[in-house]
N, C-alpha and C positions, 0 to 999 in steps of 0.2 A: 504494500500500500504506500503510495507516495504521499508527500506532505500536503499537497493541494487537496487530495481526497480527505485526508484526516482533518484538515481545517474546515472543509465543507461539512463534515459530519459533526463537528463541534459547533460551528457558527450557525447552522440552520436551526437547531433547537433553541439556542440562545436568542436568535432573532424572533422566533415564534413566541417565546416567553415574554420578551420585551413588548411585542405588539399586543399580546393579550393583557399584560399588566398595565399598559398605557391606557387601554380602553376602560379599565376598571376604575381609574383615578377619577374621583368626583370633582367637578368644578364648583368652586364656591361662588355664591351670589355676591355681586359687587357690594351690596349693603353690608353683608357679613364681613367682607374683607375690610371695608371702611371702618366698621365698628371695632374690629380687631386692631387696626392700626391706631385708632384713637386711644383705645385702652392700653396699648403698648407704649404710646407716647406718655400717657399719664403715669404709667408705672415707672418709666425711665425718669420722669421728673421727680416722682416721689422718692425714688432711690437716691437721686442727687441730693434732695432735701434732707433725707435721713442720714446720709453719710457725711454731710457737711454741716450738720446742725450745730456743732460746737464752735464754728467759726463763721460769723455772718459775712465777712468780707469774701472768704473763699466760697461760701455758698452762693453769693451774688455772682461771682466770676463763673462758677461752674454752671449756674442756671442760665446765664447769658450764652455760654458756650453751647449748651444743649439746645437752647432756643434757636440759635443760628443753624445748628446742624439739622434740626427738625424743619426749620423754614426752607432750607435748601432741599431737603427730601420732599417736602410738600410741593415745592415749585415744579418738581419733575414728575409728580404723581398725577395720573389721569383721573383718579377718583375724586380729587378735591379741586373745586374751582377757587379762584382768588379770595372770594368772600369767606368761604368755608375755612380756608387755610388761616386767614386773619383771625377769624372767630376762635379757632382751635388754639392758635398761638396766644391769644388774649387769655383764654381759660388757663392754659399752662403757665403763663406769666404770673397770674394771680394766685397760683397755688402756693401755700405756705407750709 
C-alpha cells in the first residue's frame, strides 16, 4: 500500500466526521449573543473594580483602560449600533 492510499483512507473518515459535526453546531440568535457580550463586559468591569478597590487612582486608570478596549471592540461589532454602544459604555462607566 503506498502512502497516497493510506492518506486517503485516513482523511476520508476525518472529512466525513468534520462535515457531520459542523452541521450539528447550533447557531445562536443575535439577541442571545448580544446579551452574552453585555454580560461579559459587565463582568470584566466588575472584576477590574474588585481587584483595584484598594487603590482609587489605579482603579480609575484600569477602568478607563477597559472602557477604551470595550469601545474599540464595540466599534467593530455588527450587533451594536453607535447609540447602543454609547449607552452600554455609559452603564459600564457608572459602575462602582
